[in-house]
C-alpha positions, 0 to 999 in steps of 0.5 A: 907891270901888272896885267893892265899896264902890258896889255894897255902898250901892246894895244899902243904898239900895235894899233902904232904899228898899224897908222903907220902900216895904213900911212905909208901902204896907199897903194900896197895891198900886202900891206893892206892886209896886214893893216887890216889883219892887225887891226882886228888882233888888236880888238880881242886884246882890247876887250882883255885889257877893259875886263882886266882893269874895269871893277865887275866881276870877271866870269871865272873863264876870264881868269886867265891868271887865277891858279891855286888856292884863294881864300873867298873873302865874301859871297852874294849868291843869287839863285838861277843867275850866279855866284859872286865871291870877293876874293884874296889874290896875292893880296888884292881883292878879285870879284869872280863870278861863277854861273849857280850851283845849288851844290857849289851855293849850299857848300859855300852857305854850310862854309860861311855859317861855320862859327870857327871859319869867321864868314870866310873859305878857303876855294881851288881852282886849277884853269885849264883851256881843255876840260873847264872844272868848276871851283872846289871849297873848303874851309879854311886851314886852322891853326896849329894847337899851341902846346901844353906848357911844361914843368909845374906851376909856380909857387904861390907868390904873394906882396905885402 
């Protein structure tokens, strides 16, 4: 199951429990407070599900399952606003929004301009709740060089 399905099931369960409490606890104060608490708990879950399911580019702080090295397929840089990235995450392209940073924009532009990278780059990001670190960009890993042919070249061959 993907994240959107799990969040949707959790929200449906939470609000089903909320409806059950609201129906059966008409006079009980504890039941009413529990219903209010469940409603307040459900609102951030609903926001997380909407962030996960919509195709808007998500801010980097909202990428909670985003950890490791990813291929940057494309980028759009709007000066003093944001850097929008299209990232390959486990075979699924994701749209990510980074806050504007001149150094990161220049580094990314240099990587995309390099003909050896083919208009792509790599990004390393490690999610942390404590210290937010910006992602680092680096060139694509180059395939190993082909080994030299061993032995002598074959004798010339002529056909009549």
